C-alpha positions as CSV (number, residue, x, y, z in Angstrom):
1,M,37.8,187.2,118.2
2,N,37.5,191.0,117.7
3,L,35.3,193.0,120.0
4,G,32.4,193.4,117.6
5,L,32.1,189.7,117.4
6,S,32.5,189.5,121.2
7,F,29.4,191.6,121.6
8,L,27.5,189.7,118.9
9,A,28.3,186.4,120.8
10,S,26.8,187.9,124.0
11,A,23.7,189.1,122.3
12,E,23.1,185.7,120.7
13,R,23.8,184.0,124.0
14,D,21.6,186.2,126.2
15,P,19.3,188.3,123.9
16,G,16.7,189.0,126.6
17,R,19.1,190.1,129.4
18,I,19.2,193.8,130.3
19,A,22.4,195.1,128.9
20,I,22.4,198.8,129.7
21,V,20.5,201.1,131.9
22,D,20.6,204.9,131.3
23,G,18.1,206.7,133.4
24,P,14.7,205.5,132.2
25,L,16.1,203.7,129.2
26,R,16.6,200.0,129.6
27,L,17.8,197.9,126.6
28,T,18.2,194.2,126.3
29,Y,21.2,192.8,124.4
30,A,19.0,192.1,121.4
31,A,17.6,195.6,121.4
32,W,21.0,197.2,122.0
33,L,22.5,195.2,119.1
34,E,19.9,196.5,116.8
35,R,20.6,200.1,117.8
36,I,24.3,199.5,117.5
37,R,23.9,198.3,114.0
38,H,21.9,201.4,113.0
39,V,24.6,203.6,114.4
40,A,27.3,201.6,112.8
41,G,25.5,202.2,109.5
42,G,25.4,205.9,110.2
43,L,29.1,206.0,110.9
44,R,29.9,204.1,107.7
45,R,27.7,206.6,105.8
46,L,29.8,209.4,107.4
47,G,32.9,207.8,105.8
48,L,34.3,205.9,108.7
49,S,36.1,202.7,107.6
50,P,38.3,200.3,109.4
51,G,41.2,202.0,111.1
52,Q,39.7,205.6,110.9
53,R,39.0,207.5,114.1
54,L,35.8,208.8,115.6
55,L,36.5,211.5,118.3
56,V,33.9,211.3,121.0
57,V,33.4,214.1,123.6
58,L,30.6,212.8,125.8
59,K,29.7,211.8,129.3
60,N,28.8,208.2,130.1
61,G,25.4,207.2,128.7
62,E,23.7,205.2,126.1
63,P,25.0,207.3,123.2
64,M,28.6,207.0,124.3
65,T,28.4,203.2,124.8
66,T,26.5,202.6,121.6
67,L,29.1,204.6,119.6
68,Y,31.8,202.5,121.2
69,W,30.2,199.2,120.2
70,A,29.3,200.6,116.7
71,C,33.0,201.4,116.1
72,Q,34.0,197.9,117.1
73,T,31.4,196.5,114.8
74,I,32.8,198.3,111.7
75,G,36.4,198.3,112.7
76,A,36.6,202.0,113.2
77,V,38.7,203.4,116.1
78,F,36.9,204.8,119.1
79,A,38.8,207.9,120.4
80,P,37.1,209.3,123.5
81,V,38.4,212.4,125.2
82,N,37.5,214.3,128.4
83,W,34.5,216.6,127.8
84,R,36.0,219.1,130.2
85,L,39.1,219.7,128.0
86,G,40.1,223.3,127.4
87,R,40.1,224.6,123.8
88,N,43.9,224.5,123.4
89,E,44.2,220.9,124.6
90,F,41.3,219.8,122.5
91,A,42.8,221.5,119.5
92,Y,46.0,219.5,120.0
93,V,44.0,216.2,120.3
94,L,42.0,217.1,117.2
95,R,45.2,217.6,115.2
96,D,46.9,214.5,116.7
97,A,44.0,212.0,116.3
98,A,43.0,213.3,112.8
99,P,39.4,212.0,113.2
100,V,36.9,211.6,110.4
101,A,34.1,213.0,112.6
102,V,33.4,214.3,116.1
103,V,30.5,213.6,118.4
104,Y,29.6,216.0,121.2
105,E,26.8,217.1,123.6
106,R,25.6,220.2,125.2
107,A,28.3,220.1,127.9
108,S,31.0,220.0,125.2
109,A,29.3,222.2,122.6
110,E,32.2,224.6,122.5
111,L,34.5,221.8,121.5
112,G,32.1,220.5,118.9
113,E,32.0,224.0,117.4
114,L,35.8,224.1,117.3
115,A,35.7,220.8,115.3
116,R,33.1,222.2,112.9
117,V,35.2,225.3,112.3
118,Q,38.0,222.9,111.3
119,G,35.7,221.5,108.6
120,L,34.9,218.2,110.4
121,P,31.4,216.7,110.6
122,A,30.4,217.4,114.2
123,L,27.4,215.4,115.5
124,A,25.3,216.6,118.4
125,V,23.8,214.0,120.8
126,D,21.4,215.9,123.0
127,G,17.7,214.9,122.8
128,D,16.6,218.0,120.9
129,A,19.4,217.7,118.3
130,A,18.2,216.6,114.9
131,G,19.2,216.9,111.2
132,P,21.9,215.1,109.3
133,E,24.7,216.0,111.8
134,S,23.1,214.5,114.9
135,Y,23.1,211.2,116.8
136,A,19.4,210.9,115.9
137,A,20.5,210.7,112.2
138,L,22.9,207.8,113.1
139,L,20.0,206.0,114.8
140,G,17.9,206.4,111.7
141,A,20.5,205.0,109.3
142,P,20.2,201.5,107.7
143,Q,21.7,198.7,109.8
144,V,25.0,197.1,108.9
145,P,26.0,193.7,110.2
146,G,29.7,194.6,110.7
147,E,33.1,193.9,109.4
148,V,35.3,190.8,109.9
149,I,38.6,192.4,111.0
150,S,41.7,191.0,112.6
151,D,42.0,191.3,116.4
152,D,45.4,193.0,116.0
153,R,43.7,196.1,114.4
154,T,43.4,199.2,116.6
155,S,40.1,199.3,118.6
156,L,40.6,202.2,120.8
157,L,42.8,205.4,121.0
158,L,42.9,206.6,124.6
159,Y,44.7,209.8,125.6
160,T,46.7,209.9,128.9
161,S,45.6,212.5,131.4
162,G,48.6,214.8,130.6
163,T,49.7,215.2,134.2
164,T,53.3,215.2,133.0
165,G,52.9,217.2,129.8
166,R,50.8,217.1,126.7
167,P,48.5,214.1,126.4
168,K,49.9,211.0,124.7
169,G,47.7,208.8,122.5
170,V,47.7,205.2,123.4
171,P,46.4,202.9,120.6
172,R,44.9,199.6,121.9
173,S,44.2,196.6,119.7
174,H,41.1,194.4,119.9
175,R,43.2,191.6,121.2
176,A,44.7,193.7,124.0
177,E,41.4,195.2,125.0
178,R,39.7,191.8,125.1
179,A,42.5,190.1,127.0
180,A,42.4,192.9,129.5
181,A,38.7,192.5,130.0
182,V,38.9,188.7,130.4
183,A,41.7,189.2,133.0
184,H,39.5,191.9,134.7
185,V,36.6,189.4,135.0
186,A,38.9,186.7,136.4
187,Q,40.9,188.8,138.8
188,N,37.8,190.5,140.2
189,R,35.9,187.1,140.3
190,Y,33.0,188.4,138.3
191,G,30.3,185.9,137.4
192,R,26.9,185.7,135.6
193,D,24.3,188.3,136.4
194,E,26.8,191.0,137.4
195,V,25.6,194.6,137.5
196,T,28.1,197.4,137.5
197,L,27.9,201.1,138.1
198,G,29.3,202.6,134.9
199,V,30.5,205.9,136.3
200,M,34.2,205.8,135.6
201,P,34.5,207.9,132.4
202,L,34.7,206.0,129.2
203,Y,37.7,208.1,128.1
204,H,39.6,206.3,130.8
205,T,40.8,202.7,130.8
206,M,38.8,201.9,133.9
207,G,35.5,202.9,132.4
208,V,36.1,201.0,129.2
209,R,37.1,197.9,131.1
210,S,33.9,197.9,133.1
211,L,31.9,198.2,129.8
212,I,33.6,195.4,128.0
213,A,33.7,193.1,131.1
214,M,29.9,193.4,131.5
215,A,29.3,192.7,127.8
216,L,31.5,189.6,127.8
217,L,29.5,188.2,130.8
218,G,26.0,189.2,129.7
219,G,26.0,191.6,132.6
220,T,24.3,195.0,133.0
221,F,26.1,198.4,132.7
222,V,24.3,201.1,134.7
223,A,25.5,204.3,133.1
224,L,25.9,207.4,135.3
225,P,27.0,210.5,133.4
226,Q,28.7,212.1,136.3
227,F,29.6,211.0,139.8
228,R,27.5,212.4,142.5
229,A,27.6,210.4,145.7
230,R,23.9,210.6,146.5
231,E,22.8,209.6,142.9
232,A,25.4,206.8,142.9
233,L,23.9,205.3,146.1
234,E,20.4,205.6,144.7
235,A,21.5,203.8,141.5
236,I,23.3,201.0,143.5
237,E,20.1,200.4,145.6
238,R,17.6,200.7,142.7
239,E,19.5,198.6,140.2
240,R,20.8,196.1,142.7
241,V,24.4,196.8,141.6
242,T,26.7,193.8,142.4
243,N,30.2,195.3,141.9
244,L,32.0,198.6,141.9
245,Y,35.2,199.5,140.2
246,L,36.1,203.1,141.2
247,A,38.9,205.5,141.9
248,P,39.6,206.0,145.7
249,T,38.2,209.5,145.6
250,L,34.8,208.2,144.7
251,Y,34.8,205.6,147.5
252,F,35.8,208.4,149.9
253,D,32.8,210.5,148.8
254,L,30.5,207.5,149.1
255,V,31.5,206.3,152.6
256,N,31.5,209.8,154.0
257,L,28.0,210.6,152.8
258,P,25.7,210.6,156.0
259,A,22.8,209.2,154.0
260,I,24.7,206.0,153.2
261,A,23.3,204.4,156.4
262,T,19.8,204.7,155.0
263,H,20.4,202.8,151.7
264,D,20.2,199.1,151.1
265,L,23.6,198.1,149.7
266,R,23.4,194.4,150.3
267,S,23.5,193.6,146.6
268,L,27.1,194.8,146.5
269,R,29.5,191.8,146.8
270,K,32.7,192.9,144.9
271,L,34.8,196.0,145.2
272,G,37.8,197.1,143.1
273,Y,39.8,200.2,143.0
274,A,42.5,201.6,140.7
275,G,43.9,204.9,139.5
276,A,45.5,206.0,142.7
277,P,46.6,204.7,146.1
278,M,44.0,204.2,148.8
279,T,44.8,205.0,152.4
280,P,44.5,202.3,155.1
281,S,41.8,204.2,156.9
282,L,39.7,204.4,153.7
283,V,40.2,200.6,153.0
284,E,38.9,199.8,156.5
285,R,36.0,202.2,156.1
286,C,35.0,200.5,152.9
287,F,35.1,197.1,154.5
288,E,32.9,198.4,157.4
289,V,30.3,200.0,155.1
290,F,30.0,197.6,152.2
291,Q,31.2,194.3,153.8
292,P,32.4,193.0,150.4
293,E,33.2,189.4,149.7
294,I,36.2,190.6,147.7
295,F,38.1,193.9,147.6
296,V,40.8,194.2,145.0
297,N,43.5,196.7,144.5
298,H,44.2,196.8,140.7
299,Y,47.4,198.5,139.7
300,G,47.9,199.2,136.0
301,S,47.9,201.9,133.3
302,T,46.4,202.9,130.0
303,E,49.5,201.4,128.2
304,I,49.3,197.9,129.8
305,Y,46.0,197.5,131.6
306,T,47.1,195.3,134.4
307,F,50.4,195.4,136.2
308,S,49.5,193.7,139.5
309,I,46.5,192.6,141.7
310,Y,46.1,192.3,145.4
311,D,42.9,191.0,147.2
312,R,43.9,190.7,150.9
313,L,43.8,194.4,151.7
314,R,43.1,193.9,155.4
315,E,46.4,192.0,155.7
316,K,48.5,194.6,153.9
317,P,46.6,197.9,153.3
318,G,48.1,199.7,150.3
319,C,49.8,196.6,148.9
320,A,49.7,196.2,145.1
321,G,50.3,192.5,145.3
322,R,51.8,190.4,142.5
323,A,51.8,190.4,138.7
324,G,48.4,189.9,137.0
325,L,47.4,186.9,134.9
326,N,49.0,188.2,131.7
327,E,52.0,189.9,133.2
328,R,55.6,189.9,134.3
329,L,56.9,192.8,136.3
330,R,60.1,193.8,138.1
331,V,61.5,196.7,140.2
332,V,64.8,198.0,138.8
333,R,67.2,200.5,140.3
334,I,66.2,204.1,139.7
335,D,69.1,204.8,137.4
336,A,68.8,201.4,135.6
337,T,69.7,201.4,131.9
338,G,67.9,198.1,131.2
339,P,65.5,195.5,132.6
340,N,68.1,193.3,134.3
341,D,69.4,195.8,136.9
342,V,66.9,194.6,139.5
343,A,66.6,196.3,142.8
344,P,67.0,194.0,145.9
345,P,63.9,193.4,148.2
346,G,63.0,196.4,150.2
347,E,64.9,198.9,148.0
348,S,62.7,201.4,146.0
349,G,63.2,201.5,142.3
350,E,61.3,201.9,139.0
351,I,58.5,199.4,138.2
352,I,58.8,197.9,134.8
353,V,56.4,195.5,133.0
354,E,57.1,193.2,130.0
355,L,55.6,194.2,126.7
356,T,54.8,190.7,125.5
357,S,51.7,190.8,127.6
358,D,48.4,190.3,125.7
359,E,47.2,193.4,127.4
360,A,50.0,195.6,126.3
361,F,50.1,198.4,123.7
362,Q,53.0,198.5,121.2
363,G,53.9,202.1,121.3
364,Y,52.4,205.6,121.5
365,W,50.5,207.3,118.7
366,H,52.9,209.5,116.7
367,R,55.3,209.9,119.7
368,P,58.7,208.2,119.0
369,D,60.2,210.5,121.8
370,A,57.8,208.9,124.3
371,D,58.5,205.4,123.0
372,E,62.3,206.0,123.4
373,R,61.8,207.0,127.1
374,A,59.4,204.3,128.1
375,L,60.0,201.2,125.9
376,R,63.4,199.5,126.4
377,S,64.5,196.0,125.6
378,G,60.9,194.7,125.5
379,W,59.9,196.2,128.8
380,Y,57.6,199.2,129.6
381,F,59.3,201.6,132.1
382,T,56.3,202.9,134.0
383,G,57.8,205.9,135.7
384,D,56.3,204.6,139.0
385,L,58.4,203.9,142.0
386,G,57.9,200.7,144.0
387,R,59.5,198.1,146.2
388,I,59.1,194.4,146.7
389,D,58.8,193.2,150.3
390,N,60.2,190.0,151.7
391,D,57.0,188.2,150.8
392,G,57.4,189.1,147.1
393,D,54.6,191.6,147.2
394,L,54.7,195.0,145.4
395,F,54.2,198.3,147.1
396,V,53.9,201.5,144.9
397,V,55.5,204.4,146.6
398,G,55.0,207.2,144.0
399,R,56.3,208.5,140.7
400,V,60.0,208.8,139.8
401,D,59.4,212.4,139.0
402,D,57.7,213.0,142.4
403,M,60.6,211.6,144.5
404,I,61.9,214.4,146.8
405,I,65.6,214.8,147.5
406,S,65.8,216.8,150.7
407,G,69.1,217.4,152.4
408,G,70.6,214.6,150.3
409,E,68.0,212.0,151.5
410,N,65.4,210.4,149.2
411,V,61.8,210.9,150.4
412,F,58.8,209.2,148.7
413,P,55.6,211.3,149.1
414,V,53.4,208.3,149.7
415,E,55.4,207.5,152.9
416,V,54.5,210.8,154.4
417,E,51.0,210.9,153.0
418,D,50.2,207.5,154.5
419,V,51.0,208.8,158.0
420,L,49.1,212.1,157.7
421,A,46.1,210.4,156.2
422,R,45.6,208.6,159.5
423,H,45.0,211.8,161.3
424,P,41.2,212.1,162.0
425,G,41.1,215.7,160.7
426,V,42.7,214.9,157.4
427,A,40.4,214.0,154.4
428,R,43.1,213.9,151.8
429,V,46.7,214.9,151.6
430,A,49.4,215.4,148.9
431,V,53.1,215.9,149.6
432,I,55.5,217.6,147.1
433,G,59.0,219.0,147.1
434,V,59.6,222.7,146.5
435,A,62.9,224.3,145.7
436,D,64.9,225.2,148.8
437,E,68.3,227.0,148.8
438,R,69.7,225.0,151.8
439,L,68.0,221.6,151.4
440,G,67.6,221.3,147.7
441,Q,64.0,220.5,148.2
442,R,61.7,221.3,151.1
443,I,58.9,218.9,151.9
444,V,55.4,220.6,151.8
445,A,52.1,218.9,152.7
446,Y,48.9,220.1,151.1
447,V,46.0,219.1,153.4
448,E,42.3,218.9,152.6
449,P,40.7,218.8,156.1
450,S,37.7,216.7,156.9
451,A,37.3,218.0,160.5
452,H,38.8,220.5,162.8
453,V,42.6,220.7,162.7
454,S,43.8,223.3,165.1
455,S,47.2,224.0,163.5
456,S,50.2,222.9,161.4
457,E,51.8,222.2,164.8
458,E,49.1,219.6,165.5
459,L,49.9,217.7,162.3
460,D,53.6,217.9,162.9
461,G,53.2,216.5,166.4
462,F,51.1,213.7,164.9
463,C,54.1,212.9,162.6
464,V,56.5,212.9,165.5
465,D,54.2,210.6,167.6
466,S,53.9,208.2,164.6
467,G,57.7,207.7,164.7
468,M,58.3,209.3,161.3
469,T,61.9,209.8,160.5
470,T,62.8,213.4,161.2
471,F,64.0,214.3,157.7
472,K,60.7,213.0,156.2
473,R,58.5,215.4,158.2
474,P,57.0,218.2,156.2
475,R,58.5,221.7,156.7
476,D,55.3,223.4,155.7
477,Y,51.6,222.6,155.7
478,V,49.1,224.3,153.3
479,F,45.4,223.8,154.0
480,V,43.3,223.7,150.8
481,K,39.6,223.5,150.0
482,S,40.1,220.5,147.7
483,L,43.1,218.8,146.1
484,P,43.2,219.0,142.3
485,V,42.6,215.5,140.9
486,S,42.3,213.9,137.4
487,P,39.1,212.1,136.4
488,S,40.8,208.8,137.5
489,G,41.4,210.2,141.0
490,K,45.1,210.9,140.6
491,I,46.3,214.0,142.5
492,L,47.6,216.6,140.0
493,R,50.8,217.6,141.8
494,N,51.7,219.9,138.9
495,K,48.7,222.1,139.8
496,L,49.9,222.3,143.4
497,R,53.3,223.4,142.2
498,S,51.7,226.1,140.0
499,G,49.4,227.3,142.7
500,E,46.1,226.1,141.1
501,F,44.2,225.5,144.3
502,E,42.1,227.4,146.8
503,R,43.9,228.0,150.1
504,L,42.0,227.9,153.4
505,T,42.9,230.3,156.1
506,Q,43.7,229.0,159.6
507,E,40.6,230.6,160.9
508,S,38.3,228.8,158.4
509,I,39.5,225.4,159.5
510,R,39.0,225.9,163.2
């Protein structure tokens, strides 16, 4: 059952349901299927055949989602990338993906032009764009019914965020994508008549998952091109959104918007988050504001969508729970050479996940070096650090590369961050290790304040009062206007190390 047939089945089952909302545009499943088939015909006329890539540089919206389903219909590979990419990074992806064509919009016009210079068809999406190289031309093409293709063919080529180097292409099959969406539906307890806020970018696994999950259920995808807290609240209220699946940073912005008290959010029943850890104080604030029936921490990756699921966050804030429906996972010792060197309960080690999962990829795109590092003996070595508690539940404590060795002691940044995040004057915090002649690495906390913080001494005193072990306390505090984050909400620690942030003076935070 490939994804093109999955959408067709939903359109036949629920032709009159509203499938997508994009501003004033509202399409039923029947109307959207007709549009998708026109665009699929246009893509085929461009020369896209099964297995060939379409590089898409768009914000969330009807064109982005229609192009996705059109690719699934004809067996082409949908390759979405961040519309904010710089020219050099985009040029790398362009060479690596080797697409047949590129689709862009006004916000990514410079990248579209770069593709055109390379001799590729570059199609503009914006409303005033016309002519043979435009989205309007695709909409005007003759319809095609689609291809019957095997579900082991590649559906999607996602690029990792590149927080640890150049982006890696992750090919995802129809089978893996559909299995991940079915598991997403089950683990978040979605049902009929779901309405989701489609704001997580569709060049990220979270965004694609929301799109497919709604289509499988006959639900509604409310597209939001960019996240702005006030607009998101208005859309939730106007469209009677029933579930949210967001990165923690977006929840933070929502619950801290004063106007949230004036909006009717009673339609919201189900919350889920992924992409980064959520502080206990933010978890509690989300419960207070939204009063959800279910609140799920979903831990996973682009490579294997689900690792683990936890839905009792009030009992154990920050817990990642247990392996998902399609998964097996373990925590092995940090220096493990294989999957059987399992760390004992309570000891931190690297999290690994079995590759036989229906949700798993089978290797990186043109990157045997990355395969050699991450894929061993049928297991995916995630690079994440975690520990299993005495109940058998997983806690993620950071990245292997982020572990700090200070004075010969191992310190995991999340341990320090969890304490500092409880201070009422701290909005967000990131902890890294910097080179130190005496200690090897010195612990430094980068703090984005939410209220008045009188001094570094105040935060250090807070750590002391919390009972934090002495060697884990930060030696330095840096106050910043905002922490650099990826589109999925992950803190970009490499940018902190390279000084790519705006420092606040002590006077400005008083």
